[in-house]
Structure formats: C-alpha cells, structure tokens
C-alpha positions as CSV (number, residue, x, y, z in Angstrom):
1,X,-55.2,-42.0,43.3
2,X,-51.6,-43.5,44.3
3,X,-51.7,-47.1,42.8
4,X,-49.8,-50.4,43.5
5,X,-50.2,-52.6,41.1
6,X,-48.6,-56.5,42.2
7,X,-47.6,-57.9,39.0
8,X,-47.8,-55.1,37.0
9,X,-45.5,-56.4,34.2
10,X,-47.4,-59.3,33.6
11,X,-49.4,-59.6,30.4
12,X,-52.8,-58.6,31.9
13,X,-51.1,-56.8,34.6
14,X,-49.3,-54.3,32.2
15,X,-52.2,-53.4,30.6
16,X,-53.7,-52.5,33.9
17,X,-50.8,-50.7,34.5
18,X,-50.5,-48.8,31.0
19,X,-54.4,-47.5,32.0
20,X,-54.1,-46.3,34.8
21,X,-51.0,-44.2,33.7
22,X,-53.0,-43.0,31.0
23,X,-55.4,-41.4,32.8
24,X,-52.8,-39.5,35.0
25,X,-52.9,-41.8,38.3
26,X,-49.1,-41.9,40.6
27,X,-48.6,-45.9,40.0
28,X,-46.0,-48.1,41.2
29,X,-45.5,-51.3,39.8
30,X,-43.9,-54.4,41.9
31,X,-43.2,-57.5,39.7
32,X,-40.4,-60.4,40.4
33,X,-40.1,-61.3,36.8
34,X,-40.4,-64.8,38.2
35,X,-39.5,-67.7,35.6
36,X,-42.2,-69.6,33.5
37,X,-45.1,-66.4,34.1
38,X,-45.7,-63.5,31.5
39,X,-44.0,-60.7,33.6
40,X,-41.1,-59.3,31.8
41,X,-39.4,-55.3,31.9
42,X,-40.0,-55.3,27.5
43,X,-44.4,-55.2,28.9
44,X,-43.5,-52.4,30.0
45,X,-41.5,-50.7,27.4
46,X,-42.7,-47.1,26.7
47,X,-44.1,-47.4,30.5
48,X,-41.2,-46.5,32.5
49,X,-40.3,-43.0,32.6
50,X,-43.9,-42.6,33.9
51,X,-43.9,-45.1,36.9
52,X,-41.6,-46.6,39.9
53,X,-41.2,-50.2,38.7
54,X,-39.7,-52.2,41.8
55,X,-38.2,-55.6,40.5
56,X,-39.2,-58.0,42.9
57,X,-41.6,-60.4,44.4
58,X,-43.9,-59.2,46.6
59,X,-42.7,-61.5,49.9
60,X,-39.1,-59.9,49.2
61,X,-39.9,-56.1,49.0
62,X,-37.8,-54.6,52.4
63,X,-40.8,-52.7,53.1
64,X,-44.5,-53.5,51.6
65,X,-46.4,-52.3,54.8
66,X,-44.7,-49.0,53.8
67,X,-45.9,-49.1,50.5
68,X,-48.7,-50.2,50.8
69,X,-49.5,-47.7,53.5
70,X,-48.7,-44.9,50.8
71,X,-51.2,-46.6,48.1
72,X,-54.5,-45.7,47.9
73,X,-56.0,-48.3,45.4
74,X,-54.2,-51.9,45.4
75,X,-54.6,-53.9,42.0
76,X,-53.9,-57.8,42.2
77,X,-52.8,-59.0,38.9
78,X,-50.2,-61.7,40.1
79,X,-50.4,-65.0,39.5
80,X,-49.4,-68.4,36.9
81,X,-52.3,-69.3,34.3
82,X,-51.2,-72.7,33.4
83,X,-53.4,-75.1,34.5
84,X,-51.5,-78.1,32.8
85,X,-48.5,-77.1,34.4
86,X,-50.1,-76.7,37.6
87,X,-50.9,-80.0,38.1
88,X,-47.3,-81.1,37.0
89,X,-45.9,-78.5,40.2
90,X,-48.5,-77.7,42.6
91,X,-46.2,-76.4,44.8
92,X,-45.1,-73.5,42.2
93,X,-48.3,-72.7,41.9
94,X,-49.2,-72.2,45.2
95,X,-46.1,-70.0,45.9
96,X,-47.9,-67.7,42.6
97,X,-52.0,-68.2,43.4
98,X,-51.8,-68.5,47.7
99,X,-48.6,-67.3,49.3
100,X,-47.8,-63.9,47.3
101,X,-51.3,-62.8,47.7
102,X,-51.0,-63.4,51.6
103,X,-48.1,-61.3,51.8
104,X,-49.7,-58.5,49.8
105,X,-53.1,-59.2,52.1
106,X,-50.9,-59.4,55.4
107,X,-49.3,-55.9,54.8
108,X,-52.8,-53.8,54.4
109,X,-53.0,-52.9,58.3
110,X,-57.2,-51.8,59.5
111,X,-58.2,-49.4,56.8
112,X,-61.2,-48.4,55.6
113,X,-60.0,-46.4,52.8
114,X,-58.2,-48.6,50.6
115,X,-59.7,-50.4,48.3
116,X,-57.9,-53.5,46.4
117,X,-59.5,-55.0,42.8
118,X,-57.9,-58.7,42.1
119,X,-58.2,-60.9,39.4
120,X,-59.9,-64.3,39.5
121,X,-60.3,-66.7,37.4
122,X,-63.6,-68.7,35.2
123,X,-61.8,-71.8,36.3
124,X,-62.8,-71.1,40.0
125,X,-66.6,-72.4,39.1
126,X,-65.1,-75.7,37.8
127,X,-67.3,-77.5,35.7
128,X,-71.0,-77.1,37.2
129,X,-74.3,-78.7,35.6
130,X,-75.5,-75.2,34.6
131,X,-76.9,-73.6,31.6
132,X,-75.5,-70.3,33.2
133,X,-72.9,-69.8,35.5
134,X,-73.3,-66.5,37.5
135,X,-71.7,-64.8,40.8
136,X,-74.6,-67.2,42.4
137,X,-72.9,-70.7,40.9
138,X,-71.0,-72.5,43.7
139,X,-67.2,-72.8,43.3
140,X,-65.7,-76.5,42.4
141,X,-63.0,-76.1,40.3
142,X,-61.4,-78.7,38.8
143,X,-58.0,-78.1,38.7
144,X,-55.1,-77.2,40.9
145,X,-54.9,-73.3,39.4
146,X,-59.0,-73.1,40.0
147,X,-58.6,-74.7,43.2
148,X,-55.6,-72.1,44.5
149,X,-57.2,-69.1,42.7
150,X,-60.5,-69.5,44.6
151,X,-58.1,-70.1,47.8
152,X,-56.6,-66.3,47.3
153,X,-60.5,-64.8,46.5
154,X,-61.1,-66.3,50.0
155,X,-58.0,-64.8,52.0
156,X,-59.1,-61.3,50.1
157,X,-62.8,-61.6,51.0
158,X,-61.9,-62.6,54.8
159,X,-59.7,-59.7,55.2
160,X,-61.6,-57.4,53.7
161,X,-64.2,-58.2,56.5
162,X,-61.1,-57.9,59.1
163,X,-59.4,-55.5,58.0
164,X,-62.0,-52.9,56.8
165,X,-60.9,-52.5,53.2
166,X,-63.3,-52.3,50.3
167,X,-62.5,-55.0,47.6
168,X,-63.7,-56.5,43.7
169,X,-62.7,-60.0,42.7
170,X,-63.2,-60.3,38.5
171,X,-63.4,-63.6,37.5
172,X,-62.4,-63.5,34.2
173,X,-62.2,-66.1,31.3
174,X,-59.4,-66.8,28.5
175,X,-57.5,-63.6,27.9
176,X,-55.7,-62.6,24.8
177,X,-53.6,-59.6,23.4
178,X,-50.6,-58.2,22.9
179,X,-47.9,-58.8,25.6
180,X,-49.4,-62.2,26.4
181,X,-46.1,-65.2,26.2
182,X,-45.8,-66.9,22.6
183,X,-42.8,-69.0,23.9
184,X,-43.0,-72.3,26.0
185,X,-46.4,-74.4,27.7
186,X,-49.7,-73.8,28.2
187,X,-49.4,-70.8,26.6
188,X,-53.3,-69.6,27.0
189,X,-56.4,-70.8,24.4
190,X,-56.2,-68.2,21.6
191,X,-52.3,-67.8,21.6
192,X,-51.5,-71.1,21.1
193,X,-53.7,-70.9,18.3
194,X,-52.5,-68.4,16.5
195,X,-48.9,-69.3,17.4
196,X,-49.3,-73.1,16.1
197,X,-51.4,-71.7,12.7
198,X,-48.4,-69.2,12.4
199,X,-45.8,-71.8,12.9
200,X,-47.7,-74.6,10.5
201,X,-48.8,-77.0,12.4
202,X,-52.5,-78.4,12.7
203,X,-54.5,-77.5,15.4
204,X,-55.9,-80.7,17.6
205,X,-59.3,-79.8,19.2
206,X,-60.9,-81.7,21.7
207,X,-64.1,-82.7,21.4
208,X,-66.8,-81.2,19.1
209,X,-69.0,-77.9,20.4
210,X,-67.0,-76.8,23.2
211,X,-67.8,-73.3,24.2
212,X,-65.4,-70.4,26.1
213,X,-65.5,-67.3,27.4
214,X,-62.9,-65.0,25.7
215,X,-61.9,-61.3,26.8
216,X,-59.2,-59.2,25.3
217,X,-56.6,-57.6,27.7
218,X,-57.7,-54.0,26.9
219,X,-61.0,-55.0,28.4
220,X,-60.1,-56.1,31.3
221,X,-57.7,-53.5,32.0
222,X,-60.9,-50.9,31.6
223,X,-63.1,-53.0,33.9
224,X,-60.4,-52.8,36.3
225,X,-60.3,-49.0,36.1
226,X,-63.8,-48.4,35.9
227,X,-64.2,-50.6,39.0
228,X,-61.5,-48.3,40.4
229,X,-63.5,-45.3,40.2
230,X,-66.9,-46.7,41.2
231,X,-67.9,-46.4,44.9
232,X,-68.8,-49.5,46.9
233,X,-68.7,-51.3,50.3
234,X,-67.5,-54.7,51.5
235,X,-66.0,-57.5,49.3
236,X,-67.7,-57.6,45.8
237,X,-67.7,-60.5,42.9
238,X,-68.1,-60.1,39.5
239,X,-67.5,-62.4,36.2
240,X,-66.0,-60.5,33.4
241,X,-67.6,-62.6,30.9
242,X,-66.2,-60.9,27.3
243,X,-67.9,-62.8,24.1
244,X,-68.9,-66.4,24.3
245,X,-67.2,-68.3,21.4
246,X,-67.5,-72.2,20.1
247,X,-63.8,-73.6,19.4
248,X,-64.5,-75.0,16.2
249,X,-65.7,-70.9,14.8
250,X,-63.3,-69.3,16.7
251,X,-60.3,-71.5,15.2
252,X,-62.4,-70.7,11.4
253,X,-62.1,-67.3,12.5
254,X,-58.2,-67.3,13.2
255,X,-57.4,-69.5,10.1
256,X,-59.2,-66.3,8.0
257,X,-57.3,-63.6,9.7
258,X,-53.8,-65.4,9.4
259,X,-54.6,-67.0,6.0
260,X,-53.2,-70.5,6.4
261,X,-53.9,-73.6,9.1
262,X,-56.5,-76.3,9.4
263,X,-57.5,-78.4,12.6
264,X,-59.0,-81.9,13.1
265,X,-61.3,-82.9,15.8
266,X,-60.2,-85.4,18.4
267,X,-61.4,-87.3,21.9
268,X,-60.4,-86.3,24.5
269,X,-57.6,-87.4,26.6
270,X,-58.4,-88.7,29.6
271,X,-55.9,-85.9,31.1
272,X,-57.3,-83.2,29.1
273,X,-61.1,-84.5,30.3
274,X,-60.6,-84.6,33.7
275,X,-59.8,-80.5,34.2
276,X,-62.6,-79.7,31.4
277,X,-64.3,-76.8,32.3
278,X,-67.9,-77.8,30.3
279,X,-69.9,-75.4,28.5
280,X,-71.6,-73.8,30.4
281,X,-72.1,-69.7,29.3
282,X,-70.6,-67.0,31.6
283,X,-73.0,-64.4,32.3
284,X,-71.5,-60.7,32.8
285,X,-74.8,-59.2,34.1
286,X,-73.9,-58.4,37.7
287,X,-71.2,-56.6,36.8
288,X,-72.8,-54.7,33.6
289,X,-75.6,-53.9,36.7
290,X,-72.4,-52.3,38.6
291,X,-70.3,-50.4,36.3
292,X,-73.4,-50.5,32.9
293,X,-72.4,-51.5,29.6
294,X,-68.8,-52.2,29.5
295,X,-67.5,-51.3,25.9
296,X,-65.5,-54.0,24.8
297,X,-63.2,-54.7,21.5
298,X,-65.1,-56.3,18.7
299,X,-64.0,-59.7,19.0
300,X,-62.3,-59.4,15.2
301,X,-60.1,-56.5,15.8
302,X,-59.2,-57.8,19.4
303,X,-58.1,-61.2,17.2
304,X,-56.0,-59.2,14.6
305,X,-54.2,-56.8,17.4
306,X,-53.0,-60.4,19.3
307,X,-52.2,-62.1,15.5
308,X,-50.1,-58.9,14.3
309,X,-48.3,-59.1,17.9
310,X,-47.3,-63.1,17.2
311,X,-45.9,-62.4,14.1
312,X,-44.1,-59.5,15.2
313,X,-42.7,-61.6,18.0
314,X,-41.9,-65.1,16.3
C-alpha cells in the first residue's frame, strides 16, 4: 500500500508513520515542521531511510495532486492541539486546523479507490449534558480548536460524498506518549502534569472529581492502521476512547511513578471554566464493533514510558 501521511513528523503522526513502516508499506511523510506544533525531524529518527520525507506544508507542495493521486491511503495527522493558545491566536489555529486540510481535500480527484483517515478530537463534542458521549451526541465545541476540528471533519465528510472516496474520522481524547512536546505552553494534559512534577512544581488542579479520556499515542497509531486494513464505504465517524480517568487518581499515579510531587485543588478560573468539556464518559463501542476489541496499552505501562521519555529529554 502506498501511504501519504500529512503531519507524519508530529507527535501522534510519527507513531502512525512508524506503524505503517513496520508493516512494510511504502510511506511518504509531508510535514512543514511549523512553529509551535509538535512536528520535528527528530521524531522520525530511525525511519528516514525507510520513508520519503517532504519537509513542507501541504499548501506549498509543488505537485500535491500528483502525490495524492499516486497514494492508496491518505492519513491526515495535521493540526494544532493547543486549546488555550488557539483562543489567543485563532487565525493560526484556522491555518493549521482548517486551511491545510482543505488543501489536501482539494488535491483529491474523483476517486472511488482511495481511503482517507483523519484525526479528530473529543473537543468537537464540547460539554454535552449527557452521561455518555457517543457518535450520535451532537457536536457543540466550547473553544476555537474544537470548532476548527469540527469544520475540518465536516469538509472531509462533504467531499467524501462528492468525490467518491471512503473516509474515517477518529475522534480522540487526551493523547500521551513518547515524542510529545515537552516545552512551551499547552503541551497536553498528561505531558504538563509530568513536566511540572519532574521540575518540582506543585500542580494546581481546577475542580474536584473531573474525568478525562486519555489514550497512548501508540494505540492511536494501531487504530489508524487497523482502520486502513478494513473494508468500508462512505464516511465513518468513530470515537477512540482509551482509558477514562479521574484527574486526582491520575495525578496520584504520576506522583507514585515519578517518586515526588504534590497537587492542590483550586476553583476554576473563569477563562478555564468557559472551555471545560465536562465529565461525560466517552464511548468507543462503535469502533469496537467495527474493528473488534482494540489492544490498548495498559495505562501504567504507557505512563511509565512517557515519564522515561520526559526524563530523557528534560
């Protein structure tokens, strides 16, 4: 299979790239390594001799249509995952979470033989007043990043129907694992916790009893790979759930594994409360029906690998 992986040098994208290389597929990675994103050439260490790497944003590719035409599978891992920074710079978020994806969509000619897999977000649902979020739950994003991710998914869905390609959107929760960013603001829930604990900072946790879906990056890559091997038609939307964690329990696990640290509960600041996504459970039952039971990395094992990675980098 010939695979074009857009954003394949990013945090999650590099895990996807590694999975398809491991399986022996012919892989082209396109990544502009843009500022404030997770795209880094170092994420592809050990893979560069096995792939074709194009260091450029998709919008600047001289023959994007040709690259798309020669590929059987397109995996769209592009994006900016910084929710708070997106509120401060919504135009940059729009460039990374809508415009780049539209360029890829536009490059696809009418084709009934092509498959697209894109990475969506739990944030597309916002803060629904339900006990469990399923794919039938209406999307009502609470922030700019979720809104733009929803727009990108909608564009894929529209053009899947118009241009005749099969597509899947995997809506994922808080992702963690090796190769995630360790510097700057808004590096992800678990990454921020690990960095602050390793550097001796007390964690400020806003609100008690909050729950979040978390998933190891390697498990996202496995889900993408299994979807690519599956037969389906039209455009499918799936939640990729991972583990459901209470944040106090997650922090206690991190503190035990790191061997130091503490946290304190605080009231929500208004700017954080306004974009909070609530405590509804995140169901992955539809994806399990489609793929069968996904082999997930045990939470503690994934946490240990991520801590080891942060220790090595910091």
